[in-house]
Biopython code that builds the backbone (N, CA, C, O; Angstrom):
import numpy as np
from Bio.PDB.StructureBuilder import StructureBuilder

atoms = [
    (1, "MET", "N", (0.835, -1.171, 0.000)),
    (1, "MET", "CA", (0.000, 0.000, 0.000)),
    (1, "MET", "C", (0.883, 1.240, 0.000)),
    (1, "MET", "O", (2.033, 1.197, 0.439)),
    (2, "LYS", "N", (0.348, 2.317, -0.486)),
    (2, "LYS", "CA", (1.074, 3.591, -0.471)),
    (2, "LYS", "C", (0.912, 4.241, 0.901)),
    (2, "LYS", "O", (-0.145, 4.153, 1.527)),
    (3, "LEU", "N", (1.963, 4.882, 1.346)),
    (3, "LEU", "CA", (1.969, 5.564, 2.628)),
    (3, "LEU", "C", (0.826, 6.576, 2.730)),
    (3, "LEU", "O", (0.283, 6.791, 3.813)),
    (4, "ARG", "N", (0.460, 7.196, 1.610)),
    (4, "ARG", "CA", (-0.592, 8.213, 1.611)),
    (4, "ARG", "C", (-1.947, 7.669, 2.062)),
    (4, "ARG", "O", (-2.834, 8.450, 2.407)),
    (5, "ALA", "N", (-2.124, 6.353, 2.067)),
    (5, "ALA", "CA", (-3.383, 5.771, 2.536)),
    (5, "ALA", "C", (-3.542, 5.915, 4.048)),
    (5, "ALA", "O", (-4.663, 5.884, 4.557)),
    (6, "LEU", "N", (-2.434, 6.072, 4.767)),
    (6, "LEU", "CA", (-2.476, 6.133, 6.230)),
    (6, "LEU", "C", (-2.077, 7.472, 6.825)),
    (6, "LEU", "O", (-2.318, 7.720, 8.007)),
    (7, "ALA", "N", (-1.466, 8.345, 6.018)),
    (7, "ALA", "CA", (-0.907, 9.571, 6.598)),
    (7, "ALA", "C", (-0.895, 10.719, 5.597)),
    (7, "ALA", "O", (-1.038, 10.528, 4.389)),
    (8, "HIS", "N", (-0.722, 11.903, 6.140)),
    (8, "HIS", "CA", (-0.498, 13.092, 5.327)),
    (8, "HIS", "C", (0.815, 13.722, 5.777)),
    (8, "HIS", "O", (1.412, 13.281, 6.758)),
    (9, "SER", "N", (1.265, 14.751, 5.065)),
    (9, "SER", "CA", (2.573, 15.320, 5.394)),
    (9, "SER", "C", (2.563, 16.838, 5.318)),
    (9, "SER", "O", (1.702, 17.452, 4.688)),
    (10, "ARG", "N", (3.547, 17.414, 5.980)),
    (10, "ARG", "CA", (3.832, 18.860, 5.917)),
    (10, "ARG", "C", (5.335, 18.989, 5.764)),
    (10, "ARG", "O", (6.087, 18.175, 6.301)),
    (11, "THR", "N", (5.776, 19.992, 5.044)),
    (11, "THR", "CA", (7.213, 20.155, 4.840)),
    (11, "THR", "C", (7.665, 21.569, 5.187)),
    (11, "THR", "O", (6.882, 22.519, 5.211)),
    (12, "GLY", "N", (8.937, 21.659, 5.447)),
    (12, "GLY", "CA", (9.567, 22.947, 5.701)),
    (12, "GLY", "C", (11.020, 22.869, 5.274)),
    (12, "GLY", "O", (11.500, 21.803, 4.887)),
    (13, "ASP", "N", (11.720, 23.983, 5.340)),
    (13, "ASP", "CA", (13.123, 23.980, 4.942)),
    (13, "ASP", "C", (13.896, 25.001, 5.750)),
    (13, "ASP", "O", (13.347, 25.991, 6.235)),
    (14, "LYS", "N", (15.173, 24.736, 5.881)),
    (14, "LYS", "CA", (16.114, 25.672, 6.499)),
    (14, "LYS", "C", (17.442, 25.396, 5.829)),
    (14, "LYS", "O", (18.067, 24.362, 6.065)),
    (15, "GLY", "N", (17.870, 26.324, 4.993)),
    (15, "GLY", "CA", (19.116, 26.117, 4.270)),
    (15, "GLY", "C", (19.016, 24.926, 3.342)),
    (15, "GLY", "O", (18.104, 24.854, 2.519)),
    (16, "ASN", "N", (19.937, 23.997, 3.463)),
    (16, "ASN", "CA", (19.991, 22.810, 2.618)),
    (16, "ASN", "C", (19.299, 21.616, 3.276)),
    (16, "ASN", "O", (19.474, 20.478, 2.842)),
    (17, "THR", "N", (18.518, 21.874, 4.317)),
    (17, "THR", "CA", (17.856, 20.814, 5.074)),
    (17, "THR", "C", (16.351, 20.890, 4.889)),
    (17, "THR", "O", (15.749, 21.957, 5.010)),
    (18, "SER", "N", (15.749, 19.740, 4.594)),
    (18, "SER", "CA", (14.296, 19.653, 4.486)),
    (18, "SER", "C", (13.752, 18.953, 5.726)),
    (18, "SER", "O", (14.386, 18.057, 6.284)),
    (19, "ASN", "N", (12.594, 19.372, 6.133)),
    (19, "ASN", "CA", (11.912, 18.799, 7.287)),
    (19, "ASN", "C", (10.560, 18.281, 6.799)),
    (19, "ASN", "O", (9.774, 19.035, 6.227)),
    (20, "ILE", "N", (10.291, 16.995, 7.024)),
    (20, "ILE", "CA", (9.018, 16.413, 6.600)),
    (20, "ILE", "C", (8.329, 15.813, 7.812)),
    (20, "ILE", "O", (8.859, 14.906, 8.453)),
    (21, "ALA", "N", (7.144, 16.322, 8.121)),
    (21, "ALA", "CA", (6.316, 15.747, 9.179)),
    (21, "ALA", "C", (5.340, 14.780, 8.535)),
    (21, "ALA", "O", (4.657, 15.124, 7.571)),
    (22, "LEU", "N", (5.279, 13.572, 9.069)),
    (22, "LEU", "CA", (4.373, 12.534, 8.595)),
    (22, "LEU", "C", (3.365, 12.301, 9.702)),
    (22, "LEU", "O", (3.739, 11.880, 10.797)),
    (23, "ILE", "N", (2.085, 12.566, 9.438)),
    (23, "ILE", "CA", (1.057, 12.520, 10.469)),
    (23, "ILE", "C", (0.007, 11.488, 10.102)),
    (23, "ILE", "O", (-0.595, 11.557, 9.030)),
    (24, "ALA", "N", (-0.211, 10.529, 10.997)),
    (24, "ALA", "CA", (-1.211, 9.487, 10.758)),
    (24, "ALA", "C", (-2.613, 10.089, 10.765)),
    (24, "ALA", "O", (-2.924, 10.949, 11.589)),
    (25, "TYR", "N", (-3.452, 9.634, 9.846)),
    (25, "TYR", "CA", (-4.855, 10.055, 9.866)),
    (25, "TYR", "C", (-5.526, 9.513, 11.123)),
    (25, "TYR", "O", (-6.344, 10.188, 11.748)),
    (26, "ASP", "N", (-5.164, 8.277, 11.482)),
    (26, "ASP", "CA", (-5.741, 7.597, 12.639)),
    (26, "ASP", "C", (-4.594, 7.209, 13.565)),
    (26, "ASP", "O", (-3.662, 6.530, 13.135)),
    (27, "ILE", "N", (-4.646, 7.622, 14.813)),
    (27, "ILE", "CA", (-3.583, 7.344, 15.783)),
    (27, "ILE", "C", (-3.317, 5.839, 15.905)),
    (27, "ILE", "O", (-2.211, 5.431, 16.258)),
    (28, "ALA", "N", (-4.326, 5.020, 15.614)),
    (28, "ALA", "CA", (-4.158, 3.562, 15.688)),
    (28, "ALA", "C", (-3.145, 3.060, 14.657)),
    (28, "ALA", "O", (-2.611, 1.962, 14.816)),
    (29, "ASP", "N", (-2.871, 3.823, 13.622)),
    (29, "ASP", "CA", (-1.914, 3.422, 12.586)),
    (29, "ASP", "C", (-0.492, 3.874, 12.884)),
    (29, "ASP", "O", (0.427, 3.542, 12.136)),
    (30, "TYR", "N", (-0.295, 4.620, 13.955)),
    (30, "TYR", "CA", (1.029, 5.164, 14.260)),
    (30, "TYR", "C", (2.090, 4.066, 14.385)),
    (30, "TYR", "O", (3.174, 4.206, 13.819)),
    (31, "GLY", "N", (1.813, 3.000, 15.097)),
    (31, "GLY", "CA", (2.784, 1.918, 15.271)),
    (31, "GLY", "C", (3.206, 1.302, 13.948)),
    (31, "GLY", "O", (4.371, 0.954, 13.756)),
    (32, "HIS", "N", (2.261, 1.173, 13.048)),
    (32, "HIS", "CA", (2.560, 0.621, 11.722)),
    (32, "HIS", "C", (3.495, 1.568, 10.963)),
    (32, "HIS", "O", (4.443, 1.128, 10.313)),
    (33, "LEU", "N", (3.221, 2.851, 11.050)),
    (33, "LEU", "CA", (4.093, 3.836, 10.398)),
    (33, "LEU", "C", (5.482, 3.824, 11.020)),
    (33, "LEU", "O", (6.487, 3.843, 10.310)),
    (34, "GLU", "N", (5.535, 3.791, 12.333)),
    (34, "GLU", "CA", (6.827, 3.794, 13.024)),
    (34, "GLU", "C", (7.669, 2.578, 12.643)),
    (34, "GLU", "O", (8.888, 2.675, 12.499)),
    (35, "ALA", "N", (7.013, 1.447, 12.484)),
    (35, "ALA", "CA", (7.727, 0.212, 12.138)),
    (35, "ALA", "C", (8.240, 0.208, 10.701)),
    (35, "ALA", "O", (9.289, -0.373, 10.421)),
    (36, "HIS", "N", (7.519, 0.842, 9.799)),
    (36, "HIS", "CA", (7.842, 0.696, 8.382)),
    (36, "HIS", "C", (8.409, 1.941, 7.695)),
    (36, "HIS", "O", (8.919, 1.848, 6.579)),
    (37, "VAL", "N", (8.326, 3.092, 8.343)),
    (37, "VAL", "CA", (8.890, 4.306, 7.744)),
    (37, "VAL", "C", (10.101, 4.700, 8.597)),
    (37, "VAL", "O", (10.028, 5.572, 9.464)),
    (38, "THR", "N", (11.192, 4.034, 8.319)),
    (38, "THR", "CA", (12.423, 4.209, 9.082)),
    (38, "THR", "C", (13.319, 5.247, 8.409)),
    (38, "THR", "O", (13.122, 5.570, 7.238)),
    (39, "PRO", "N", (14.297, 5.769, 9.141)),
    (39, "PRO", "CA", (15.242, 6.694, 8.493)),
    (39, "PRO", "C", (15.939, 6.056, 7.294)),
    (39, "PRO", "O", (16.203, 6.728, 6.297)),
    (40, "GLU", "N", (16.231, 4.782, 7.389)),
    (40, "GLU", "CA", (16.905, 4.078, 6.292)),
    (40, "GLU", "C", (16.012, 4.008, 5.050)),
    (40, "GLU", "O", (16.487, 4.191, 3.929)),
    (41, "ARG", "N", (14.717, 3.744, 5.252)),
    (41, "ARG", "CA", (13.790, 3.691, 4.112)),
    (41, "ARG", "C", (13.639, 5.062, 3.466)),
    (41, "ARG", "O", (13.584, 5.177, 2.242)),
    (42, "VAL", "N", (13.572, 6.107, 4.301)),
    (42, "VAL", "CA", (13.439, 7.465, 3.769)),
    (42, "VAL", "C", (14.712, 7.858, 3.014)),
    (42, "VAL", "O", (14.645, 8.465, 1.945)),
    (43, "GLN", "N", (15.865, 7.509, 3.575)),
    (43, "GLN", "CA", (17.151, 7.789, 2.904)),
    (43, "GLN", "C", (17.190, 7.113, 1.541)),
    (43, "GLN", "O", (17.597, 7.725, 0.553)),
    (44, "GLU", "N", (16.775, 5.868, 1.484)),
    (44, "GLU", "CA", (16.770, 5.128, 0.224)),
    (44, "GLU", "C", (15.764, 5.741, -0.763)),
    (44, "GLU", "O", (16.044, 5.846, -1.957)),
    (45, "HIS", "N", (14.615, 6.137, -0.262)),
    (45, "HIS", "CA", (13.565, 6.718, -1.113)),
    (45, "HIS", "C", (14.046, 8.004, -1.806)),
    (45, "HIS", "O", (13.688, 8.275, -2.952)),
    (46, "PHE", "N", (14.862, 8.786, -1.090)),
    (46, "PHE", "CA", (15.360, 10.055, -1.627)),
    (46, "PHE", "C", (16.838, 9.991, -2.027)),
    (46, "PHE", "O", (17.498, 11.028, -2.101)),
    (47, "ARG", "N", (17.356, 8.808, -2.280)),
    (47, "ARG", "CA", (18.782, 8.609, -2.549)),
    (47, "ARG", "C", (19.321, 9.445, -3.710)),
    (47, "ARG", "O", (20.499, 9.802, -3.717)),
    (48, "GLU", "N", (18.480, 9.756, -4.679)),
    (48, "GLU", "CA", (18.949, 10.495, -5.853)),
    (48, "GLU", "C", (19.148, 11.988, -5.592)),
    (48, "GLU", "O", (19.834, 12.659, -6.363)),
    (49, "ILE", "N", (18.568, 12.508, -4.532)),
    (49, "ILE", "CA", (18.705, 13.951, -4.272)),
    (49, "ILE", "C", (19.446, 14.269, -2.977)),
    (49, "ILE", "O", (19.850, 15.413, -2.766)),
    (50, "MET", "N", (19.628, 13.286, -2.115)),
    (50, "MET", "CA", (20.214, 13.546, -0.797)),
    (50, "MET", "C", (21.728, 13.392, -0.781)),
    (50, "MET", "O", (22.288, 12.519, -1.445)),
    (51, "THR", "N", (22.376, 14.253, -0.011)),
    (51, "THR", "CA", (23.819, 14.117, 0.190)),
    (51, "THR", "C", (24.157, 13.931, 1.668)),
    (51, "THR", "O", (25.322, 13.733, 2.015)),
    (52, "GLY", "N", (23.163, 13.991, 2.530)),
    (52, "GLY", "CA", (23.401, 13.879, 3.974)),
    (52, "GLY", "C", (22.585, 12.766, 4.603)),
    (52, "GLY", "O", (22.116, 11.852, 3.926)),
    (53, "GLU", "N", (22.430, 12.864, 5.904)),
    (53, "GLU", "CA", (21.736, 11.831, 6.661)),
    (53, "GLU", "C", (20.265, 12.180, 6.874)),
    (53, "GLU", "O", (19.836, 13.312, 6.646)),
    (54, "VAL", "N", (19.507, 11.178, 7.316)),
    (54, "VAL", "CA", (18.112, 11.359, 7.708)),
    (54, "VAL", "C", (18.012, 11.081, 9.198)),
    (54, "VAL", "O", (18.474, 10.049, 9.685)),
    (55, "ILE", "N", (17.405, 12.014, 9.912)),
    (55, "ILE", "CA", (17.166, 11.849, 11.345)),
    (55, "ILE", "C", (15.657, 11.794, 11.548)),
    (55, "ILE", "O", (14.918, 12.610, 10.996)),
    (56, "ARG", "N", (15.207, 10.825, 12.343)),
    (56, "ARG", "CA", (13.766, 10.686, 12.610)),
    (56, "ARG", "C", (13.484, 10.996, 14.069)),
    (56, "ARG", "O", (14.183, 10.528, 14.969)),
    (57, "TYR", "N", (12.446, 11.794, 14.286)),
    (57, "TYR", "CA", (11.963, 12.091, 15.632)),
    (57, "TYR", "C", (10.554, 11.526, 15.749)),
    (57, "TYR", "O", (9.701, 11.803, 14.906)),
    (58, "ALA", "N", (10.307, 10.742, 16.782)),
    (58, "ALA", "CA", (9.003, 10.125, 16.997)),
    (58, "ALA", "C", (8.153, 11.007, 17.912)),
    (58, "ALA", "O", (8.626, 11.503, 18.934)),
    (59, "LEU", "N", (6.915, 11.189, 17.531)),
    (59, "LEU", "CA", (5.953, 11.966, 18.314)),
    (59, "LEU", "C", (4.693, 11.118, 18.510)),
    (59, "LEU", "O", (3.647, 11.429, 17.939)),
    (60, "PRO", "N", (4.782, 10.061, 19.305)),
    (60, "PRO", "CA", (3.675, 9.104, 19.413)),
    (60, "PRO", "C", (2.378, 9.681, 19.970)),
    (60, "PRO", "O", (1.300, 9.210, 19.608)),
    (61, "LYS", "N", (2.451, 10.670, 20.824)),
    (61, "LYS", "CA", (1.224, 11.219, 21.414)),
    (61, "LYS", "C", (0.355, 11.951, 20.401)),
    (61, "LYS", "O", (-0.850, 12.103, 20.603)),
    (62, "ILE", "N", (0.966, 12.400, 19.315)),
    (62, "ILE", "CA", (0.168, 13.034, 18.260)),
    (62, "ILE", "C", (0.163, 12.191, 16.979)),
    (62, "ILE", "O", (-0.340, 12.640, 15.949)),
    (63, "GLY", "N", (0.717, 10.978, 17.036)),
    (63, "GLY", "CA", (0.694, 10.075, 15.890)),
    (63, "GLY", "C", (1.509, 10.559, 14.715)),
    (63, "GLY", "O", (1.094, 10.428, 13.563)),
    (64, "ALA", "N", (2.682, 11.125, 15.007)),
    (64, "ALA", "CA", (3.480, 11.703, 13.928)),
    (64, "ALA", "C", (4.950, 11.279, 14.011)),
    (64, "ALA", "O", (5.461, 10.928, 15.074)),
    (65, "LEU", "N", (5.595, 11.325, 12.868)),
    (65, "LEU", "CA", (7.038, 11.140, 12.754)),
    (65, "LEU", "C", (7.572, 12.368, 12.049)),
    (65, "LEU", "O", (6.964, 12.852, 11.094)),
    (66, "ASN", "N", (8.696, 12.874, 12.508)),
    (66, "ASN", "CA", (9.306, 14.034, 11.867)),
    (66, "ASN", "C", (10.669, 13.608, 11.318)),
    (66, "ASN", "O", (11.495, 13.053, 12.043)),
    (67, "PHE", "N", (10.891, 13.873, 10.037)),
    (67, "PHE", "CA", (12.138, 13.511, 9.387)),
    (67, "PHE", "C", (12.909, 14.764, 9.000)),
    (67, "PHE", "O", (12.358, 15.683, 8.395)),
    (68, "VAL", "N", (14.179, 14.791, 9.353)),
    (68, "VAL", "CA", (15.068, 15.874, 8.967)),
    (68, "VAL", "C", (16.021, 15.298, 7.926)),
    (68, "VAL", "O", (16.791, 14.382, 8.217)),
    (69, "LEU", "N", (15.962, 15.841, 6.714)),
    (69, "LEU", "CA", (16.771, 15.361, 5.592)),
    (69, "LEU", "C", (17.862, 16.383, 5.319)),
    (69, "LEU", "O", (17.606, 17.450, 4.761)),
    (70, "LYS", "N", (19.073, 16.045, 5.717)),
    (70, "LYS", "CA", (20.197, 16.958, 5.526)),
    (70, "LYS", "C", (20.747, 16.799, 4.113)),
    (70, "LYS", "O", (20.859, 15.685, 3.600)),
    (71, "GLY", "N", (21.084, 17.917, 3.496)),
    (71, "GLY", "CA", (21.629, 17.876, 2.139)),
    (71, "GLY", "C", (20.613, 17.457, 1.104)),
    (71, "GLY", "O", (20.950, 16.752, 0.153)),
    (72, "ALA", "N", (19.358, 17.885, 1.276)),
    (72, "ALA", "CA", (18.293, 17.444, 0.368)),
    (72, "ALA", "C", (17.811, 18.516, -0.589)),
    (72, "ALA", "O", (16.972, 18.238, -1.447)),
    (73, "LEU", "N", (18.324, 19.745, -0.464)),
    (73, "LEU", "CA", (17.749, 20.839, -1.252)),
    (73, "LEU", "C", (18.721, 21.488, -2.226)),
    (73, "LEU", "O", (18.592, 22.671, -2.539)),
    (74, "GLY", "N", (19.681, 20.729, -2.698)),
    (74, "GLY", "CA", (20.584, 21.233, -3.732)),
    (74, "GLY", "C", (21.352, 22.475, -3.337)),
    (74, "GLY", "O", (21.630, 23.332, -4.176)),
    (75, "GLY", "N", (21.699, 22.579, -2.058)),
    (75, "GLY", "CA", (22.460, 23.727, -1.582)),
    (75, "GLY", "C", (21.623, 24.761, -0.856)),
    (75, "GLY", "O", (22.177, 25.657, -0.218)),
    (76, "GLY", "N", (20.321, 24.664, -0.933)),
    (76, "GLY", "CA", (19.443, 25.622, -0.272)),
    (76, "GLY", "C", (18.742, 26.521, -1.268)),
    (76, "GLY", "O", (19.104, 26.562, -2.444)),
    (77, "VAL", "N", (17.750, 27.232, -0.799)),
    (77, "VAL", "CA", (16.883, 28.029, -1.651)),
    (77, "VAL", "C", (17.642, 29.026, -2.523)),
    (77, "VAL", "O", (17.332, 29.160, -3.706)),
    (78, "THR", "N", (18.607, 29.712, -1.977)),
    (78, "THR", "CA", (19.310, 30.739, -2.755)),
    (78, "THR", "C", (20.363, 30.181, -3.695)),
    (78, "THR", "O", (20.881, 30.905, -4.546)),
    (79, "ARG", "N", (20.687, 28.896, -3.553)),
    (79, "ARG", "CA", (21.723, 28.293, -4.396)),
    (79, "ARG", "C", (21.200, 27.233, -5.352)),
    (79, "ARG", "O", (21.845, 26.927, -6.354)),
    (80, "SER", "N", (20.037, 26.671, -5.049)),
    (80, "SER", "CA", (19.518, 25.552, -5.819)),
    (80, "SER", "C", (18.975, 25.987, -7.179)),
    (80, "SER", "O", (18.392, 27.062, -7.316)),
    (81, "LEU", "N", (19.176, 25.142, -8.165)),
    (81, "LEU", "CA", (18.593, 25.358, -9.487)),
    (81, "LEU", "C", (17.322, 24.530, -9.667)),
    (81, "LEU", "O", (16.737, 24.513, -10.750)),
    (82, "ALA", "N", (16.900, 23.849, -8.615)),
    (82, "ALA", "CA", (15.710, 22.999, -8.678)),
    (82, "ALA", "C", (14.451, 23.853, -8.804)),
    (82, "ALA", "O", (14.405, 24.982, -8.315)),
    (83, "LEU", "N", (13.440, 23.310, -9.457)),
    (83, "LEU", "CA", (12.158, 24.003, -9.563)),
    (83, "LEU", "C", (11.485, 24.141, -8.201)),
    (83, "LEU", "O", (10.752, 25.102, -7.963)),
    (84, "ASP", "N", (11.731, 23.185, -7.308)),
    (84, "ASP", "CA", (11.136, 23.188, -5.970)),
    (84, "ASP", "C", (12.247, 23.384, -4.940)),
    (84, "ASP", "O", (12.542, 22.474, -4.166)),
    (85, "ALA", "N", (12.848, 24.538, -4.929)),
    (85, "ALA", "CA", (13.998, 24.787, -4.057)),
    (85, "ALA", "C", (13.656, 24.718, -2.576)),
    (85, "ALA", "O", (14.530, 24.445, -1.752)),
    (86, "HIS", "N", (12.393, 24.962, -2.226)),
    (86, "HIS", "CA", (11.969, 24.867, -0.830)),
    (86, "HIS", "C", (11.675, 23.426, -0.420)),
    (86, "HIS", "O", (11.547, 23.142, 0.771)),
    (87, "GLY", "N", (11.567, 22.525, -1.370)),
    (87, "GLY", "CA", (11.314, 21.120, -1.076)),
    (87, "GLY", "C", (9.890, 20.815, -0.676)),
    (87, "GLY", "O", (9.643, 19.801, -0.023)),
    (88, "LYS", "N", (8.946, 21.658, -1.046)),
    (88, "LYS", "CA", (7.553, 21.437, -0.663)),
    (88, "LYS", "C", (6.981, 20.148, -1.247)),
    (88, "LYS", "O", (6.089, 19.544, -0.651)),
    (89, "ALA", "N", (7.475, 19.725, -2.389)),
    (89, "ALA", "CA", (6.979, 18.504, -3.017)),
    (89, "ALA", "C", (7.546, 17.237, -2.367)),
    (89, "ALA", "O", (7.055, 16.141, -2.637)),
    (90, "LEU", "N", (8.562, 17.368, -1.523)),
    (90, "LEU", "CA", (9.159, 16.180, -0.899)),
    (90, "LEU", "C", (8.169, 15.451, -0.005)),
    (90, "LEU", "O", (8.211, 14.224, 0.083)),
    (91, "GLY", "N", (7.285, 16.173, 0.656)),
    (91, "GLY", "CA", (6.272, 15.529, 1.489)),
    (91, "GLY", "C", (5.374, 14.638, 0.658)),
    (91, "GLY", "O", (5.078, 13.508, 1.047)),
    (92, "SER", "N", (4.941, 15.142, -0.481)),
    (92, "SER", "CA", (4.111, 14.344, -1.377)),
    (92, "SER", "C", (4.890, 13.154, -1.928)),
    (92, "SER", "O", (4.345, 12.060, -2.073)),
    (93, "ALA", "N", (6.165, 13.373, -2.232)),
    (93, "ALA", "CA", (7.004, 12.277, -2.740)),
    (93, "ALA", "C", (7.165, 11.184, -1.687)),
    (93, "ALA", "O", (7.179, 10.000, -2.022)),
    (94, "LEU", "N", (7.288, 11.573, -0.418)),
    (94, "LEU", "CA", (7.399, 10.568, 0.644)),
    (94, "LEU", "C", (6.125, 9.742, 0.740)),
    (94, "LEU", "O", (6.187, 8.540, 0.999)),
    (95, "LEU", "N", (4.972, 10.366, 0.535)),
    (95, "LEU", "CA", (3.695, 9.652, 0.616)),
    (95, "LEU", "C", (3.546, 8.602, -0.478)),
    (95, "LEU", "O", (2.637, 7.776, -0.415)),
    (96, "ASP", "N", (4.412, 8.620, -1.468)),
    (96, "ASP", "CA", (4.398, 7.615, -2.532)),
    (96, "ASP", "C", (5.169, 6.350, -2.143)),
    (96, "ASP", "O", (5.203, 5.383, -2.904)),
    (97, "LEU", "N", (5.782, 6.358, -0.967)),
    (97, "LEU", "CA", (6.535, 5.201, -0.474)),
    (97, "LEU", "C", (5.606, 4.010, -0.281)),
    (97, "LEU", "O", (4.514, 4.151, 0.269)),
    (98, "ASP", "N", (6.036, 2.846, -0.730)),
    (98, "ASP", "CA", (5.275, 1.613, -0.516)),
    (98, "ASP", "C", (5.594, 1.043, 0.854)),
    (98, "ASP", "O", (6.760, 0.907, 1.224)),
    (99, "ILE", "N", (4.547, 0.710, 1.608)),
    (99, "ILE", "CA", (4.710, 0.035, 2.892)),
    (99, "ILE", "C", (3.791, -1.178, 2.897)),
    (99, "ILE", "O", (2.826, -1.227, 2.133)),
    (100, "PRO", "N", (4.082, -2.169, 3.760)),
    (100, "PRO", "CA", (3.199, -3.338, 3.817)),
    (100, "PRO", "C", (1.787, -2.941, 4.248)),
    (100, "PRO", "O", (1.600, -2.008, 5.028)),
    (101, "ASP", "N", (0.818, -3.655, 3.735)),
    (101, "ASP", "CA", (-0.559, -3.451, 4.151)),
    (101, "ASP", "C", (-0.696, -3.819, 5.627)),
    (101, "ASP", "O", (-0.042, -4.752, 6.092)),
    (102, "ARG", "N", (-1.517, -3.116, 6.350)),
    (102, "ARG", "CA", (-1.693, -3.394, 7.780)),
    (102, "ARG", "C", (-2.089, -4.834, 8.030)),
    (102, "ARG", "O", (-1.551, -5.466, 8.940)),
    (103, "ALA", "N", (-3.005, -5.366, 7.257)),
    (103, "ALA", "CA", (-3.491, -6.719, 7.472)),
    (103, "ALA", "C", (-2.388, -7.768, 7.328)),
    (103, "ALA", "O", (-2.423, -8.797, 8.003)),
    (104, "SER", "N", (-1.419, -7.518, 6.461)),
    (104, "SER", "CA", (-0.356, -8.502, 6.223)),
    (104, "SER", "C", (0.691, -8.502, 7.334)),
    (104, "SER", "O", (1.515, -9.414, 7.403)),
    (105, "THR", "N", (0.671, -7.500, 8.198)),
    (105, "THR", "CA", (1.675, -7.442, 9.261)),
    (105, "THR", "C", (1.071, -7.523, 10.655)),
    (105, "THR", "O", (1.804, -7.538, 11.644)),
    (106, "ASP", "N", (-0.256, -7.575, 10.750)),
    (106, "ASP", "CA", (-0.890, -7.683, 12.054)),
    (106, "ASP", "C", (-0.637, -9.063, 12.651)),
    (106, "ASP", "O", (-0.659, -10.070, 11.943)),
    (107, "ILE", "N", (-0.403, -9.098, 13.931)),
    (107, "ILE", "CA", (-0.203, -10.366, 14.639)),
    (107, "ILE", "C", (-1.531, -10.770, 15.272)),
    (107, "ILE", "O", (-2.143, -9.994, 16.006)),
    (108, "VAL", "N", (-1.961, -11.974, 14.982)),
    (108, "VAL", "CA", (-3.208, -12.479, 15.548)),
    (108, "VAL", "C", (-2.853, -13.343, 16.748)),
    (108, "VAL", "O", (-2.086, -14.299, 16.627)),
    (109, "ARG", "N", (-3.407, -13.010, 17.898)),
    (109, "ARG", "CA", (-3.173, -13.790, 19.114)),
    (109, "ARG", "C", (-4.387, -14.650, 19.410)),
    (109, "ARG", "O", (-5.521, -14.171, 19.421)),
    (110, "ILE", "N", (-4.137, -15.887, 19.642)),
    (110, "ILE", "CA", (-5.218, -16.825, 19.981)),
    (110, "ILE", "C", (-5.139, -17.089, 21.470)),
    (110, "ILE", "O", (-4.104, -17.514, 21.984)),
    (111, "ALA", "N", (-6.239, -16.835, 22.158)),
    (111, "ALA", "CA", (-6.255, -17.025, 23.626)),
    (111, "ALA", "C", (-6.573, -18.437, 24.001)),
    (111, "ALA", "O", (-6.626, -18.764, 25.186)),
]
sb = StructureBuilder()
sb.init_structure("model")
sb.init_model(0)
sb.init_chain("A")
sb.init_seg("    ")
for serial, (resi, resn, name, xyz) in enumerate(atoms, 1):
    if name == "N":
        sb.init_residue(resn, " ", resi, " ")
    sb.init_atom(name, np.array(xyz, "f"), 0.0, 1.0, " ", f" {name:<3s}", serial, name[0])
structure = sb.get_structure()
């Protein structure tokens, strides 16, 4: 399934760093997002544009993950030749990430 089925995103930028907040539509899906949207997966997803690391901050009480992508904006707004120098489209691009369907990863306990 596409990540966009479970979450929405907001983006920001500071210099050559992009910030992507991933927010679950339903707090019950937060654990699934936390398990499958790792810094390594995000780094791989953006491998063609990134030159730095990805740091993930977990915000479980609001059902969100915040990703800081260093070296993701082609030098920053004043230096980048990219059409999206602020990186606003990166949030939408992250939502295109494939993750396992919830049903295929749920553990069924038999009492």
